[in-house]
C-alpha positions as CSV (number, residue, x, y, z in Angstrom):
1,X,0.0,0.0,0.0
2,X,1.3,3.4,-1.0
3,X,0.6,6.4,1.3
4,X,1.8,9.9,0.6
5,X,1.9,12.4,3.5
6,X,1.9,16.1,3.0
7,X,3.5,17.5,6.2
8,X,5.7,20.3,7.4
9,X,7.3,17.8,9.8
10,X,8.2,14.6,7.9
11,X,10.8,13.6,10.5
12,X,7.9,12.9,12.9
13,X,7.0,9.8,10.9
14,X,10.3,8.1,11.6
15,X,8.6,7.0,14.8
16,X,6.3,4.9,12.7
17,X,8.6,3.5,10.0
18,X,11.4,2.5,12.4
19,X,9.5,0.3,14.8
20,X,6.9,-2.4,15.4
21,X,4.2,-3.5,13.0
22,X,4.6,-0.6,10.6
23,X,8.4,-0.8,10.6
24,X,8.1,-4.5,9.6
25,X,5.5,-3.7,7.0
26,X,7.8,-1.1,5.4
27,X,10.7,-3.6,5.5
28,X,8.6,-6.3,3.9
29,X,7.4,-4.0,1.1
30,X,3.8,-4.2,2.3
31,X,3.7,-0.4,3.0
32,X,5.4,2.6,1.4
33,X,5.3,5.9,3.1
34,X,6.5,8.9,1.1
35,X,6.8,12.4,2.5
36,X,6.0,15.7,0.7
37,X,7.0,18.9,2.6
38,X,5.1,22.1,1.6
39,X,8.1,24.1,2.9
40,X,9.9,23.1,-0.3
41,X,7.4,25.1,-2.2
42,X,7.2,28.0,0.3
43,X,7.6,31.7,-0.7
44,X,10.6,33.8,-0.3
45,X,14.0,33.2,1.4
46,X,12.3,31.7,4.5
47,X,10.0,29.3,2.5
48,X,6.9,30.8,4.0
49,X,3.8,28.6,4.0
50,X,1.4,30.6,6.2
51,X,-0.2,34.0,6.4
52,X,-2.7,36.0,8.4
53,X,-6.3,35.1,7.9
54,X,-8.6,37.4,5.9
55,X,-11.2,39.0,8.2
56,X,-8.8,39.1,11.1
57,X,-8.6,36.8,14.1
58,X,-5.8,34.9,15.9
59,X,-3.2,32.6,14.5
60,X,-2.1,31.9,10.9
61,X,-3.5,29.9,8.0
62,X,-1.6,27.6,5.7
63,X,-1.4,29.1,2.2
64,X,-3.0,27.3,-0.7
65,X,-0.1,27.4,-3.2
66,X,2.6,25.5,-1.3
67,X,0.0,22.8,-0.3
68,X,-1.4,22.5,-3.8
69,X,2.1,22.1,-5.2
70,X,2.9,19.4,-2.7
71,X,-0.4,17.6,-3.5
72,X,0.5,17.7,-7.2
73,X,3.9,16.3,-6.5
74,X,2.4,13.5,-4.5
75,X,-0.2,12.7,-7.2
76,X,2.7,12.6,-9.8
77,X,4.5,10.0,-7.6
78,X,1.3,8.0,-7.3
79,X,0.7,8.1,-11.1
80,X,4.2,6.7,-11.6
81,X,2.9,3.7,-9.7
82,X,-0.4,3.6,-11.6
83,X,-2.3,4.6,-8.6
84,X,-5.3,7.0,-8.2
85,X,-5.2,8.1,-4.6
86,X,-7.8,9.9,-2.6
87,X,-6.7,13.0,-0.7
88,X,-7.7,12.8,3.0
89,X,-7.4,16.0,5.1
90,X,-6.8,15.2,8.8
91,X,-9.2,17.6,10.5
92,X,-11.3,17.8,13.7
93,X,-14.2,18.8,11.5
94,X,-14.0,15.5,9.5
95,X,-16.0,12.4,9.8
96,X,-15.0,10.4,12.9
97,X,-12.8,7.5,12.1
98,X,-14.3,4.1,12.8
99,X,-12.9,0.6,12.5
100,X,-15.3,-0.4,9.7
101,X,-14.1,2.6,7.7
102,X,-10.5,1.7,8.4
103,X,-11.1,-1.8,7.1
104,X,-12.9,-0.6,4.0
105,X,-10.2,2.0,3.2
106,X,-7.4,-0.5,3.7
107,X,-8.9,-2.8,1.1
108,X,-9.9,-0.1,-1.4
109,X,-6.8,2.1,-1.1
110,X,-4.4,-0.8,-1.1
111,X,-5.1,-0.7,-4.8
112,X,-5.5,3.0,-5.2
113,X,-3.2,4.6,-2.6
114,X,-3.9,7.5,-0.2
115,X,-2.5,11.0,0.3
116,X,-2.8,12.3,3.8
117,X,-2.8,16.1,4.2
118,X,-1.6,17.4,7.6
119,X,-2.6,20.9,8.6
120,X,-1.0,23.2,11.1
121,X,-1.7,26.6,12.7
122,X,-5.4,27.5,12.5
123,X,-5.9,25.2,9.5
124,X,-5.6,25.4,5.8
125,X,-7.1,27.7,3.2
126,X,-10.7,26.5,2.6
127,X,-10.2,26.7,-1.2
128,X,-7.8,23.9,-1.1
129,X,-10.4,21.6,0.5
130,X,-12.9,22.6,-2.2
131,X,-10.4,22.0,-5.0
132,X,-8.4,19.0,-4.0
133,X,-9.6,17.1,-0.9
134,X,-11.8,14.0,-1.3
135,X,-12.5,13.3,2.4
136,X,-11.9,14.9,5.8
137,X,-11.1,12.6,8.7
138,X,-11.1,13.1,12.5
139,X,-9.8,10.7,15.2
140,X,-11.8,12.4,18.0
141,X,-13.6,15.4,19.3
142,X,-10.6,17.4,20.4
143,X,-8.0,19.6,18.8
144,X,-4.3,18.8,18.3
145,X,-1.4,21.1,17.2
146,X,-1.4,19.5,13.7
147,X,-2.5,16.7,11.6
148,X,0.6,14.5,11.9
149,X,-0.5,12.5,15.0
150,X,-3.9,11.8,13.5
151,X,-2.2,10.8,10.2
152,X,0.0,8.4,12.2
153,X,-3.0,6.9,13.9
154,X,-4.7,6.3,10.5
155,X,-1.6,4.8,9.0
156,X,-1.2,2.4,12.0
157,X,-4.9,1.4,11.8
158,X,-4.7,0.8,8.1
159,X,-1.5,-1.2,8.2
160,X,-3.0,-3.7,10.6
161,X,-5.4,-4.8,7.9
162,X,-2.7,-5.4,5.2
163,X,-2.3,-9.1,4.5
164,X,0.9,-10.3,6.1
165,X,1.4,-7.2,8.3
166,X,0.5,-8.9,11.6
167,X,2.1,-12.1,12.9
168,X,-1.2,-13.8,13.3
169,X,-3.7,-13.6,10.5
170,X,-6.7,-13.3,12.8
171,X,-5.3,-10.6,15.0
172,X,-7.0,-7.7,13.2
173,X,-10.3,-9.5,13.0
174,X,-10.3,-10.0,16.8
175,X,-9.4,-6.4,17.7
176,X,-11.9,-4.1,19.5
177,X,-14.4,-2.5,17.1
178,X,-13.7,-5.1,14.3
179,X,-17.3,-6.0,14.7
180,X,-19.4,-4.1,17.2
181,X,-17.9,-5.5,20.4
182,X,-14.9,-4.3,22.4
183,X,-12.2,-6.9,22.8
184,X,-12.3,-9.6,25.5
185,X,-9.8,-9.7,28.4
186,X,-6.4,-11.4,27.7
187,X,-4.1,-13.3,30.0
188,X,-0.7,-15.0,29.7
189,X,1.8,-16.7,32.1
190,X,2.0,-17.1,35.0
191,X,-1.5,-18.6,35.7
192,X,-1.5,-17.2,39.2
193,X,0.0,-13.9,40.3
194,X,-0.3,-12.4,43.8
195,X,-3.7,-14.0,44.3
196,X,-5.1,-13.1,40.9
197,X,-6.0,-16.1,38.8
198,X,-6.4,-16.7,35.1
199,X,-10.0,-17.8,34.4
200,X,-10.1,-21.6,34.5
201,X,-11.9,-21.9,31.2
202,X,-8.8,-20.4,29.4
203,X,-6.6,-23.2,30.9
204,X,-9.1,-26.0,30.0
205,X,-8.1,-26.6,26.4
206,X,-11.7,-26.7,25.3
207,X,-11.7,-24.4,22.3
208,X,-15.5,-24.1,22.0
209,X,-15.9,-23.2,25.6
210,X,-13.0,-20.7,25.3
211,X,-14.7,-19.1,22.3
212,X,-18.0,-18.9,24.1
213,X,-16.4,-17.3,27.1
214,X,-14.6,-14.7,25.0
215,X,-17.8,-13.8,23.2
216,X,-19.7,-13.4,26.4
217,X,-16.9,-11.1,27.8
218,X,-16.9,-9.0,24.6
219,X,-20.7,-8.5,25.0
220,X,-20.5,-7.7,28.7
221,X,-17.5,-5.4,28.3
222,X,-19.2,-3.5,25.5
223,X,-22.4,-3.1,27.5
224,X,-20.6,-1.8,30.6
225,X,-18.0,0.5,28.9
226,X,-19.6,1.5,25.6
227,X,-23.3,0.9,25.8
228,X,-23.7,3.4,22.9
229,X,-22.3,0.7,20.5
230,X,-25.2,-1.7,21.3
231,X,-27.6,0.4,19.1
232,X,-25.7,-0.9,16.1
233,X,-26.4,-4.6,16.7
234,X,-29.4,-6.8,17.0
235,X,-28.8,-8.7,20.3
236,X,-29.7,-12.4,20.6
237,X,-31.8,-13.6,23.4
238,X,-28.7,-15.1,25.1
239,X,-26.8,-11.8,24.8
240,X,-29.7,-9.8,26.2
241,X,-29.8,-12.3,29.1
242,X,-26.1,-11.8,29.8
243,X,-26.5,-8.0,29.9
244,X,-29.6,-8.2,32.1
245,X,-27.7,-10.5,34.5
246,X,-24.8,-8.1,34.7
247,X,-27.1,-5.2,35.4
248,X,-28.9,-7.2,38.1
249,X,-25.6,-8.2,39.7
250,X,-24.5,-4.6,39.7
251,X,-27.7,-3.4,41.3
252,X,-27.6,-6.1,44.0
253,X,-24.0,-5.2,44.7
254,X,-24.9,-1.5,45.1
């Protein structure tokens, strides 16, 4: 998968490419990250890329020309690879990133590529969004200093879905949010630690019972921590019973 990143701080992305899952994906040729710095197209001796906003107000706005030239440079690199990438602007005003969207994008844009646009300051000239951006993406309802960290989050999430990127083929499928449910609890050695025991079913060797236990834990964890997610699923009678029992136990304990 090819991903171009338009950013004033390309060095930040070394934290991704040099370590962990993404580092291995880059080494294996599963992922290619290419940086495009608008500063190279900036104006004047200081390579200026920002200016005061029309209409007044605090802060500075990223200028359209250096950004557009960087996007054109990125598109040219994509075209050399026979790719037709979307341009995604990382913005708190964008659509909130969800796991289903990550999975869909990883599959679609593995063939087409992606260009991630990272803003700074008060944002970018709105005309660039109108002219060149295909989608706006947010990782949460808060504001960061720039789009680099959200872009890294998106790259990490996308890479996990690339075939061969994870050591175990089912790992991405079992992550939280891969369906509706949060992930179940996980344990490893030792089986007993300072009076805290691993659930006996996980030591039993009965795969069907382990799978049933894990599903029940996913349902209960989702109901207790993210009940808003339940509106997106049609619960079975058994799942409704588990949730009702959890609520009853909590009420009795109170």
